[in-house]
C-alpha positions as CSV (number, residue, x, y, z in Angstrom):
1,M,0.0,0.0,0.0
2,A,1.3,3.5,-0.9
3,F,2.0,5.8,2.0
4,F,-0.8,8.3,1.2
5,E,-3.3,5.5,0.7
6,S,-3.1,4.5,4.3
7,E,-6.2,5.4,6.3
8,I,-4.1,6.1,9.3
9,V,-1.9,8.6,7.4
10,Q,-4.9,10.2,5.8
11,D,-6.8,10.5,9.2
12,E,-3.8,11.9,11.0
13,A,-3.0,14.4,8.2
14,K,-6.6,15.7,8.3
15,R,-6.6,16.0,12.1
16,L,-3.2,17.7,12.1
17,F,-4.3,20.2,9.5
18,S,-7.7,20.9,11.2
19,D,-6.1,21.2,14.7
20,Y,-3.4,23.5,13.3
21,Q,-5.9,25.7,11.6
22,N,-8.0,25.9,14.8
23,L,-4.9,26.8,16.9
24,M,-3.8,29.4,14.5
25,Q,-7.2,31.0,14.5
26,L,-7.3,31.0,18.3
27,G,-3.7,32.4,18.3
28,G,-5.0,35.6,16.9
29,E,-6.8,36.1,20.2
30,Y,-3.9,35.0,22.4
31,G,-3.4,38.5,23.8
32,K,-6.9,38.5,25.2
33,F,-6.5,35.2,27.0
34,D,-6.2,35.1,30.7
35,R,-3.2,33.3,32.3
36,E,-4.8,29.9,32.2
37,G,-6.0,30.3,28.6
38,K,-2.5,31.2,27.5
39,K,-1.1,28.3,29.4
40,L,-3.6,25.9,27.8
41,Y,-2.8,27.4,24.3
42,I,0.9,26.8,24.8
43,E,0.3,23.2,25.9
44,R,-1.9,22.6,22.8
45,M,0.8,24.0,20.6
46,E,3.4,21.8,22.2
47,E,1.2,18.8,21.7
48,M,0.7,19.8,18.0
49,M,4.4,20.1,17.5
50,G,5.0,16.6,19.0
51,R,2.4,15.1,16.7
52,Y,3.8,16.9,13.7
53,R,7.3,15.7,14.5
54,I,6.1,12.1,14.6
55,F,4.1,12.6,11.4
56,M,7.2,14.0,9.6
57,K,9.4,11.1,11.0
58,R,6.9,8.7,9.4
59,F,7.5,10.4,6.0
60,E,11.3,10.3,6.5
61,L,11.3,6.6,7.4
62,S,9.0,5.5,4.7
63,E,10.3,3.8,1.6
64,D,7.4,5.2,-0.4
65,F,8.5,7.4,-3.3
66,Q,5.7,10.0,-2.7
67,A,6.6,10.2,1.0
68,K,10.3,10.8,0.1
69,L,9.3,13.4,-2.5
70,T,7.1,15.2,0.1
71,V,10.0,15.4,2.5
72,E,12.3,16.8,-0.2
73,Q,9.7,19.3,-1.3
74,L,9.4,20.5,2.4
75,R,13.1,20.7,2.7
76,T,13.3,22.8,-0.5
77,Q,10.5,25.1,0.6
78,L,12.0,25.7,4.0
79,G,15.4,26.1,2.5
80,Q,14.2,29.1,0.6
81,F,13.8,30.7,4.1
82,G,17.1,29.4,5.3
83,L,15.5,26.7,7.4
84,T,15.5,22.9,7.7
85,P,12.6,20.9,9.3
86,E,14.9,20.6,12.3
87,T,15.5,24.4,12.6
88,M,11.8,25.1,12.0
89,F,11.0,22.9,15.0
90,E,13.7,24.5,17.1
91,Q,12.4,28.0,16.3
92,M,8.9,27.0,17.1
93,Q,10.1,25.5,20.4
94,R,12.0,28.7,21.3
95,T,8.9,30.8,20.6
96,L,6.9,28.6,22.9
97,E,9.6,28.9,25.6
98,R,9.5,32.7,25.3
99,M,5.8,32.6,25.6
100,K,6.2,30.4,28.8
101,D,8.8,32.9,30.2
102,E,6.4,35.8,29.6
103,L,3.7,33.9,31.4
104,Q,6.0,33.3,34.4
105,K,6.7,37.0,34.6
106,Q,3.0,37.7,34.9
107,V,2.7,35.7,38.2
């Protein structure tokens, strides 16, 4: 079975995309959240990043041509911004850490 034909892969891709879209939409209101809301948002973003890392690792480990092509396309697109998937995740994590630090200062 091809990588993208897998129901598991399709379901997780749909959930990741939907969850990401919802979090990005919510993120626009982040400044209006109370402390607990901000904390919850950061936790959800960390969960999303973890799921996305696992999903990407599946692509990388797959022997499927389409999966390998997808990884290479992502690397090329990120490379245009001077990033790799690894540096993208590192930057996202640093951003979340800064958000956590700001939250700690509000105590």
